[in-house]
N, C-alpha and C positions, 0 to 999 in steps of 0.2 A: 877346883877340880883336882882330884887325886889321880895319880898314875899307879897302876898295879898290874901284877901278872894275871893272865886269864887262865882258866882251868884246863883249856886245851887249845891247840893251835890249828890254823887252817892248813889244808882244806879238809872239809867234811862233806859227806853227801847230804843234801837236804832231804827232809821227809817229803814224800810224794803223795799224789792223789789218784784215786781210781775213778774212772768215768761212771756215773750213775745216771739212770734214766729219769729218776724223780728225786725230789728233796726228801731225805729220810725223816721220818716222824718219830716222836716219842721223847722220853726224858733222856737227859744226858748229852744232848747235841747243842753245839754252838754254831751259828751260821754267820758267814762273812761274805762280802762281795768278792767275786773272782777278778783280780786285777790283771789287765792285759799289758804286761811289761816284761822286764828281764828279772828272773828270780835272782835275788842278791842276799848273801849272808854278810853281815857287817861285824868284823872283829875290831873292837875299839878298846885300846889299853889305857885310855885317859889322855893320850896325846896324839896318837896316829890311828886312823881308821883303815883297815884292810878290807877291800870289797872283793868278795868271791862269787863267781858265777855258778849256775846250776851244774855246769860240767867241770867244776873245780878249778877254774882258771881265774887269775886276777882281773878285776874289772876297772880299777881306779884309773888306769891309763886312759880309758875311754870316757870316764865321767869325773874329771878333775874337780869340777865345781861341786859335785855331790860329795866327794871325799872331804872337801874343805867345809861344806855345810854341816856334815855329820860331826866333824871334829869340833866345830864351834857349838853345835846344838846339844849333843848328848851330855848328860849330867855326870857321867863317870864311866869307868870300865864296864863293858857289857858285850854280849854277843847277841845280835838280833837276826831274825830271819824275816825277809820281806820281799818287796818288789821295787825295782827301779822303774819309774814311769816318767813320761813327759806329758804334762797337763797343759791343755790349751783351752781357749774359749769355746772350742767345739768338741771337747772331750779329750780322751787319751789319744796320743798319736804314736802308734807303734812304728810307723815308717820312719819317723824322726829318731826313734831309738836305734833302729837298724843303721841309720846313716852314721852313727857314732863309731861303729866298728870299722874304722878307717886307718890305713897304715900311716898317714901323715899327721903328725902331732899338731901342726899348724891348723889343719882342717878341723880336728877335734876341738881345739881351743876356740876356734871361731864359732862352731856349733854350740859349744858350752855357753857362750854368751847369747847367741840368738835363740836357742831352744833349751834353756836350763832344765835339768832333770830334778825329780823329787824322789823321796824314798817313803814307801808305805810299809810300816812294820806290822807283822801279824803274829810274831812269836818271839820269846826271849829265851835263849838257851843258856845264858850265864849272866849272873848279876855280880859284878866284881869278880872275886876269885871263886865264887860258888857255882858249881855245875848244876843247872836246873833240869837237865834233860830227863831225869827219872821221875820228876814231879808230874802230877796230873796237869793236863793242859789248862784246866780251869784255874789252878793256882798260878801257873806260869803267866796266864793272861792278867790276873790281878796284880802280880808283881810288875808286869810290864806297864800296866795302866798307871800304877803309882810312880814308877820311875820316869815315865814320859809325860806326866801330867802337865808340866810347864813347857814342854817342847812345842815350838811352832814351825810354820812352813820354812823350808821345803821338806820338813820331816813330819810325817803324819802317823797316827795310829789308826789302823783299819777299824771301821765300825763293826760291831758284833752284836748278835741278839740270840736269845734262847726261844724267841717267839716265832714259830713257823709261819704264821700269817705275815709277819713283817718280812721274813726271808722271801716269801713268795712275792710280796710287793717289790722288794729289791730286785728280784729276778726279772720282773717285768719293766720296772722304771729305769734302773741303772744302766740298762743296755744303751739308752740314749746318751749316756756320758762316755761310752766306749768300753764299759765293763762287759765281760762276756759270760756271766753266769754267777753261780753261788758255790761256795766251799762249805762243807759241813764237817765239823770236827767233834770227836768225842771229848767231853770235858774231863773224863777220867783217864785219858790216854797219855802215855809217856811219849817223848819225842823219839821217833825211830828213823834214824838216817837211812836213806835209800829204800825205805819200805812205803808202799802205797797204803798208808793208814788213814788217809782222809778221803772224803767223797767230793767229787766235783760234778756239778750239774750245769751243763752248757746249753745254750740255745741251739736247737736243731730245727732246720726248715728244709723244705724241698724246693727244687727248681728244675725246670726242663731246659737243657742246654744243647747247643749245637756242638757236635764233635768235629772240630776244625783241623785237628792234627793229632799226631802221636809221637812219642819217643820210644825207641826200641829199648828193650831190656839190656842191661849191661852185658857185653860180650855175646849177645844173641841177636844182632841186627838181622832183620827180616825173618827171624824165626820165632820171636816172642816180643810182645809189646811191654814196655815199662810203665807207660802212663798214657792216658787220653787227655788231649788238650781241649778245654771247654770254652765255649763262646756264647755271648749274648748280643743281640742287635740293639743299637740305640735308635732314637726316633728318626734319624736320617737313614736308617737301614745299613749302618756300618757295623760289621762284626768285630767285637772286642774280646780279646782273651780275658777270661775272668778267673781261671784257675785250672786245676788238673785233678784227675782221679787215678789212683793206682791200686785200688782195693780189689785186686784179682788174685786168684790162686794160680799156681804155676801152670796147670793144664789149661786154665782159661786164657792165660797170656799167650800160650802157643796157639790155641784155637783162634783167638782174636787176630793174630798176625795173618792167618789165612783168610779170615772173613773180611778183614779191612783192606787187604791188598788191592782189590778192584777199585777202591775209592781213592787211591793215591793219585795225586795230580800235581802239575806245576802251575796250574791256573790260579792266580790270586785275585781274579776279578770279583768273586763273590765271597771268598773266604777271608782269612786273616791277611792283612796287607795294607789296609787304610786306617784301621783303628789300632788299639793296643794289641801287640802280638808277641809271640815268644821271642826271647832274646838270645844273646850269646853268653858264654861264660863271663862272670863278673867277679868282683872282689868278694861277693857273698858266697859264691859257689866254688871258687878256686879253680882247680883243674877238672872239676866235674863236667862230663860231656853233656851239653844241653842242646846238641843238634836235634832238630825235629823234622818230621815229615808232614807235608801238607796233605790234607784230605779234602775231597769235595764236601762242601757243607750240606750234605744230604741226610745225615743221621742225627737223631735226637735221642738223648738219654736223660733219665731223671736221676738226680743226685741229692743227697742230703748235705747241708753245710751249716756252719754255726754262725757265721757273721760275714756280712758284706762290708768291707772297708774301702770306701771310695768306690771304685768300679771293679773290685776283684774280691774273691773269697780270701778271708784272712788265713784259713788253714786249708789243707787238702780236703776236697770233697769226697764223699763215699758213694760209689756207684750203687744205684738201687735197681734200675731196670731200663730196658730199651723202650722208647715210645714211638713205635712205628705208626701210631695213629695220629701223631702230631707233626704238622709241617714245620720245617726249620725256621721260617720267617715269623712264627708265633713265639719263638724263644727270645723274648725281649726283657729289658730291665724292669719294665713296669709290672711284671708278675711278682716282683719282690716288694713286700710291704716296707715302707720307710718307717724307721723307729723314731718316735718323737724325741726331741733333744731333752737332755736333763743336765742341769748345771752341776759340775763337779763340786763346786763350793757348797752346795746344799748337802752333799754327802757328809761333809766334815763340819756342818754348822755348829753342833754342840761342842766339838773339840775347840772350835775357834773361840767360843765364849769362855771356856775353861782356861785357855792359854793366855787370855788377856789379863 
């Protein structure tokens, strides 16, 4: 393995994706699974790997085992764009990734052994000292395939296809392995840092949820709401927090503050209190004010969401409408269809054969 200078230094902004309602069709598209992990750019000079996050910060401190694996596995100097993920027998585990962002190095080292991370590459920005960003993506992909042909776990090359039928199958099947959609890229496109030049197609579903609480908008307590706290009942009739929605315009936030005021209560007998409930500030939120106000669980709203991870929405839900026709007790987990499991190993089956 040779060491050599790279054509540019970190940090750089990664190229981004714009949300699309459907998988784009036609010539010139390449489709990939959408990985649910931490966006990671890898700058490898042949000896040391620098890991950069989406927000331009160093990541190696939180993933020491991944840095070491990359340094051992990569065949030479290069810059890769991809995703740091944690793979389990039950699919991707985003919660385990979040646990890595911890101030104690001893804790990070312990988790690195218990839940080791992997890296899935989906673009190559430099090959040795050559800057590839101006090249068409189709050519960058071929260069990356050739350079990573003999690389094995925990470093992977994301699958890709030009066949839209295959992309649609991936969209349906791979969710069971924890992936949350499909990414579509133009094969003739250059790498554009900070530009939403790709298309992402995510799973969107609807659910009827109980509004069990609210958080006030910053510096406007009792005058404007910041978010509504959403709940679903389990089989035992216990209400669990599953997420929040904050998709309201400024005037709607002020109006909702007045409309929801009569529902404010201190009674936790039927609302959040026995199941999963809103918490206090944590290491993830820093000094952000997470105080919340309890509401009588009388109101139901319909929201759209992309993925239920465990017993909560993976991302913030989007408010769709009020459901005055639906009783709160009908808002249960069983309204959400369970996705059949899909083995992650099957996604990389062909790569596994090549790497042997």
